[in-house]
C-alpha positions in Angstrom: 48.3 9.7 47.9 45.5 9.6 50.4 43.8 12.6 48.6 44.1 10.9 45.2 42.5 7.7 46.7 39.6 9.7 48.2 39.1 11.7 45.0 39.1 8.5 43.0 36.6 6.9 45.2 34.4 10.0 45.1 34.6 10.1 41.3 33.7 6.4 41.1 30.7 6.9 43.5 29.5 9.9 41.5 29.7 7.9 38.2 27.9 4.9 39.7 25.1 7.1 41.0 24.8 8.9 37.6 24.4 5.7 35.6 20.8 4.8 35.3 19.7 1.4 36.5 19.3 -1.3 33.9 16.1 -2.5 35.6 13.5 -3.7 33.1 10.0 -2.5 33.2 7.3 -5.1 33.1 5.8 -3.4 30.0 9.0 -4.3 28.2 8.0 -8.0 28.3 4.6 -7.6 26.5 4.7 -9.7 23.4 7.3 -12.1 24.8 6.6 -15.7 25.5 6.8 -16.9 29.1 8.2 -20.3 30.0 5.8 -22.9 31.3 6.0 -23.6 35.0 4.4 -25.7 37.7 4.2 -24.5 41.3 2.8 -26.1 44.4 0.0 -24.0 45.7 -0.5 -23.2 49.4 -3.6 -25.4 49.4 -1.4 -28.4 48.5 -2.4 -28.6 44.8 -0.3 -28.1 41.7 -0.7 -25.2 39.3 0.8 -25.6 35.8 0.5 -22.6 33.4 0.0 -24.6 30.2 -2.7 -26.8 31.9 -4.6 -23.7 33.1 -4.5 -22.3 29.6 -6.2 -25.5 28.2 -9.3 -24.4 30.1 -8.9 -20.6 30.3 -8.3 -17.9 27.7 -6.0 -15.9 30.0 -4.0 -16.5 33.1 -3.2 -13.6 35.5 0.0 -14.0 37.4 0.1 -11.6 40.4 3.4 -11.3 42.2 3.0 -10.3 45.8 4.5 -10.3 49.3 2.9 -10.4 52.8 4.5 -7.2 53.9 3.5 -5.3 50.7 0.6 -2.9 51.5 -0.3 -2.4 47.9 -0.4 -6.1 47.2 -2.9 -6.6 50.0 -4.8 -3.5 48.9 -5.5 -4.9 45.4 -6.3 -8.5 46.5 -10.1 -7.9 46.9 -10.2 -6.4 43.4 -8.4 -9.3 41.9 -10.6 -11.7 43.7 -13.8 -10.0 42.6 -12.7 -9.8 39.0 -11.6 -13.4 39.0 -15.0 -14.5 40.4 -16.7 -12.7 37.5 -14.4 -14.1 34.8 -13.3 -17.5 36.3 -14.8 -19.4 33.4 -12.3 -17.6 31.0 -9.6 -16.1 33.3 -7.5 -18.0 35.8 -5.4 -16.3 38.5 -2.3 -17.5 40.4 -0.7 -15.3 43.1 3.0 -16.0 43.4 4.7 -14.8 46.6 8.1 -13.2 46.2 10.7 -12.1 48.8 9.0 -13.9 51.7 11.6 -16.7 52.1 11.6 -16.2 55.9 7.8 -16.8 56.1 6.7 -20.4 56.3 3.7 -21.6 54.3 1.4 -21.2 57.3 2.1 -17.5 57.4 1.4 -17.2 53.7 -1.8 -19.3 54.0 -2.9 -17.1 56.9 -2.4 -13.9 54.8 -4.4 -15.5 52.0 -7.2 -16.6 54.3 -7.4 -13.2 56.1 -7.9 -11.6 52.8 -10.6 -14.1 51.7 -8.9 -15.2 48.6 -10.1 -18.3 46.7 -7.8 -18.2 43.7 -4.6 -20.3 43.8 -1.5 -18.9 45.5 2.0 -20.3 45.8 5.6 -19.2 45.9 7.6 -17.8 42.9 10.0 -20.7 43.2 11.2 -20.3 39.6 12.1 -16.6 40.2 10.0 -15.6 37.3 9.8 -12.0 38.5 13.6 -11.9 39.0 14.1 -13.4 35.6 12.3 -10.5 34.1 14.6 -8.0 35.8 11.6 -6.4 37.5 11.7 -5.6 41.2 8.5 -3.8 42.0 5.5 -5.4 43.5 2.7 -5.9 43.1 3.4 -6.8 39.5 0.7 -8.3 37.3 1.2 -10.3 34.1 -1.6 -11.5 31.8 -0.7 -14.5 29.7 -2.7 -15.7 26.6 -3.2 -19.2 25.2 0.0 -18.8 23.2 1.9 -18.4 26.5 2.5 -14.8 25.4 2.6 -11.9 27.8 -0.3 -9.6 26.6 -0.3 -7.2 29.6 2.3 -6.4 32.3 2.3 -3.7 34.9 3.8 -2.9 38.3 1.5 -1.2 40.8 -1.8 -2.1 42.4 -5.1 -2.1 40.6 -7.4 0.5 42.1 -10.8 -1.2 41.5 -12.5 -4.3 40.3 -13.7 -2.4 37.3 -10.1 -1.6 36.2 -9.5 -5.3 36.0 -12.7 -6.3 34.4 -12.2 -3.6 31.7 -8.7 -5.0 31.2 -10.1 -8.6 30.8 -12.8 -7.3 28.4 -10.2 -5.6 26.3 -8.1 -8.8 26.1 -10.8 -11.4 25.6 -12.3 -12.2 22.3 -16.1 -12.6 22.4 -17.2 -16.1 23.5 -18.3 -18.3 20.7 
């Protein structure tokens, strides 16, 4: 009886490990509409996606955590690209998985990295709702609240982001 139980558990474990995860890739969400949201930023202001899209052509949502090396690595590139395109592209950095960190720790991380774009917490669990788990994850949203770009992994240069913005923006009229 004990052998049957051990063999059954071993078989169950083998089957569990053999079944691929049903984790969604961010790219699977390109073309889908994102729900509107409002978050309080770490600077004490409010950021609403639909309001930002009234004055910008695109909004970049960057999901990050303080302990994520690659998130911190890409911050200067996101900051530089945002500074170059801030008239047409807005950025909001949404912190995930840092529930134990207070807002002061998050603010300190933002300040240490010289970031000027808004940052807050992913209080609506947007990243979780997508089924994505990797960070950094970047979404680009257009005026129709449609995801036009989604990717996990860090940008490797400002140029990579500016070329992405150029490819997504229609010429200014």
